[in-house]
Structures are given as C-alpha cells and as structure tokens.
N, C-alpha and C positions, 0 to 999 in steps of 0.2 A: 299336704300343703305345698304349693309350688315354690320353685326357686326364683330368684331375680326380682325385678320390680313388681311384676304382677302378683307373685306370691306374697311379697312383702305388703302390698296394699291390701290383699285379702286378709292377711293376718291382722293388720292394723285395724281394719274396719270392724273385725269381730271384737276388738278390745275397746274401741273408742267410747261406746255408750256408758261404760262403767268407770271411766277415767276422769281425773281432774288434774290440772296443772296450774300452779300459781307461782309468780315471781315476786318476792318481797325484798325489802332492803337487807342485804347481807345473806339472803338464803333463797332457795327455790324449793317447792314441794310438789311431788308427784304422788298421787294415790290412785291405785287401780291395779289391773293385771300387769305383769312384766313380760317383756320379750326376752329371748335368749340374746344377750347383748354382745357376746364376743368379748375378748379381753380388751381392757382399756385402762386408762389412768386419769383420774380427775385432778384438777387443781383446787379442789375443795374437799372438805370432810363430807363423807356420805354416811348417813344413818339409815339403815334399812330395818323397818319394823314390820312384823307380820300382823295383819289384821286378825287372822285366825291361824292357829298352829305355829309353825316356825318359818323363819326366813332362811334362805340358803345363799351363800356366795362361794365361789371357787377362786382360790388364789393362784398365783403364777406357777406354783409347784404342782397344781392339780388337787390340792387338799380342799375338801368341801367343808365349809364351816356352817353350822346350823345352830340357831338360837332364836328366841322370840324377838330379839333385836341385836343388830350387829353394827359396828362402826368401822369405817375404812378411812385411814388418814390420807392426806393428799399424796399423790404419786405412787400409791400402792396398786400394782397391776392386779386386776381381778375381772371376773365376769359374773353376771347374774343369770341363773337358769330361769326358765319359764316358771312363773308362779301365779296363782290365781288372784291374790289380793295383797298388796303391800302398801305401806306408807313410807315414802323415801324423801328424806331431806338432803339437800346439798347446801352445806354451810360454808360460807366464804371464810378463809383463814384470817382475814383482816377484822372480823367482827368479834364482839365480846363473847358470844356464845361459843366460838371456836376455842377460847381459853379453857372453857369447861371440858371440851372434848380432848384438848391436849393433855389434861390431867388424867383422863380415862384411858387414852389410847396407848397401846404398845406400838412396836414398829410395824405390825401387820394388822390383819383383821382381828377385831376383839369383840367378844360377847358383852353386851350392855343391857341386861334384862331390865334394869331400872328405867330404860327409855322406851319400853314397849308401848306405853300410852302417851308418848310425846305428841303434843299438838302444836298447831301453828301459833296459838296464843302463847305457848311456852317459849317459842323461838323468837317471835317477832320483836319483843322489847330489846333483848340482848343482840339480836341481829342488826338492830339500828344503831347500836353503840360500838365505838371502835375498840379494838383489842387493848387491854391494859398490859399485855405482856410483850407485844412486838415493839421494836424501836419506832418512835414517832416519825423518824425520817423514812423508814421503810413503809409505814402506813401512808405517809404523804405520797410516796412514789407509787404505791398501789392505787391510790385514789386518782392520781394523774393518769395512769394507764387505763383505768376503768372509764375515764372520761373521753378517751379518744387517742388517736395515734400520736406518739411522741418518740423521738429518737433517744437512745440511751445517753449520749452526751448531754442533750437538753434536759433529760429527766434527772440525771445526776446533778446538773447545775442547779436545777430548781430546788432540790433538797439539800444542797450545799455539801455534796460528797463527791469523791472521784468515782468514775464508773466502776473501777476495780473494787473499791470498798463497798459500793452499793451492791454489786453482784455477790460479793462475799457475805454481806449481811443477809441477803435474801436466801442464800443457800444454808446459812447457819440457823436462821430463825424460821424459815418456811420449809426448808428441805427440798426446795425446787428453785430453778432459775426464774427470774422475773419474766423471761420470754414466755414461759409456760403460763404465768398469770395473765400476761398480755392476751394470749390466745383465748383463755377462759373468759376474759372480759369481752373480747370480740364476739364469742359465742353468745354471751348473755345479750349483747346489743342486737345480734341477729335474731335471736329467739323473741325478743321483745318486739322487733319489727314484724316477725311472722304473726305474733299474737294480734298486732294491729291490723292484720289483713293484707299486708304488703306482699307482692309477689316474691318468689324465692330469689330471683336475681336482685331485686331491690334490697331484700333482707341481707343478702350476702354483701352487697356494697355498704349497707348501713353498719355492718359489723367490721368492715375494713378488709374483707376477703377479696381476692382477685376476681373470683367468679363463683358460680354455684358448685363447681367441682371442688374448688379449694375449700369452701365451707363444708361440703360433704366429707371430705377427707379428714378435716380436723374434728368435726363432730363425731365421726366414727372413732377416731383415735382417743378422744377425751371423754366420750360418754358410751361408746359401743353402739350407738344408734345413728340413724341418718335423718336428714330433714324429712324425707318421705315417710318415715315412721312416726315422727313426732308431730308433723303438721296437722293431721286429722284431729289429734287430741287438743292441740292449741286452738284450732278453729272451732271445734265443738264447744270448748270452754268459752270462747269469745261469743259464740252464738247464744249460749245459755245466759251469759251476762247481759247481752243486749235484750233478750226476751224479758228478763226480769225488770230491766230498766224501762221497758216500753209502757206507755200510758195504759191503764186498765188492767195491768198484769199484777 
C-alpha cells in the first residue's frame, strides 16, 4: 500500500463500500472497517464495539487493549489499529448518554462487554437529552460554542460567569478545556458540510477553520484521520440516501 495521498486514497476506496457514517443529536456513528488512525485525542467519549471477534485499541504507553467492546473517555490519547469491522460511537459529553459512560469509565481505556450490541436506537434518545450531571451553565456554554464562533469573554458573560470560573468548571467537570470542545464542534460542522456535498474549502470555512490545511491538522489531531480519508465514506453515504429517496426506488 502506497504512502502519501495516493496511497491513502487507495486504502480508503477499498473500505468505502462496506462503511456507513451518521451524525445524530449528541453523537456520531461509524460502522465498517477501520484505518490505522495514528495517536489522537477526542473531545467525546468513544465506544468501539467489534461486529465479530474483539476490538483493539492502543493507549499512549503502547499497551494494547482488547475486548468485545471498549470505551475511551475524552482526552485519552490512543490509536486504533486496522480492523475488519467495527461499530464506533462518538458520544458528546454534554448529552445524557455520556452520564452513563462516566459511571462506567476509569481514567483510561476500559472494557465494556455489556455494550457489544449497542445500537443507534439505544443512543439516540439519550443523545438528544442534556446531561443531568454537568453544571447547567457549562452545558449552556457548550451549546453556545456548538452553534458558532464566540469569544471567551462573551461566552462567560452569556452564562453569567467569569472567564476564569468557566474555564475551571470545564476542566473539573469535562476534564478538558472549552477550547478543545470548540474545535470538536467546528469539526462537526465541517463534517456536516462535507456530507451535504460542499467542497472541502467551503466545509473548512463552515467549520470556522482558516483553510483546508487548518481543518486537516485538527481532524488528524482529534480523530487520527484526514478529510481525504473520511470524505469518500461521507459521500458514499449521501449517495445511498439520495438513491433511496429517489422516486421509484
């Protein structure tokens, strides 16, 4: 398999037909073969379930974790080796389903065999509800950031806190700075634009990134992947949805 963009496109093309990607309220779902992602850190919980056999993740120390299902808390550095078939949920920490994961998670990667058969129908209702554990002011701040660009002083003013107290609240309850959540929200907006069929440059602008290179750097840092890797999967899903919606199909 070749290195660089050409090799990456060849690898992606071989995986697209079996893959699906959906973005819901409070979560995203990918099902299909996995790439070797490289080390990265999400601003969301990640649940990795094997469709057959076991899932594998490697933590920052090089330890390989194997189980039928694994959960990774936000900001835990890890990578995903190549695997034939996985079901991967990204659960935003502001939703109610994240409260359940906080109860199950340790400080690192944990085995959660009870989530082996987790489905989108299981996640969707709780994904749409706000967390019952996070401070309502923090939830409001996260919602503001998810909606678009806002400065920290303005954000703090909107939730009636000082910037210092808001930053401290995010670190104590989320385990990450709000700046990290801001970028995750930007990535979500960019991915949604890509799913709509918009060009990469437009998707980067929709997410609030300076340019395509800026989007690529942050996507690699936070997901281990690049737009070039995920775009064929997104477009394949969009094409399949359009075909089902067409008259006579």
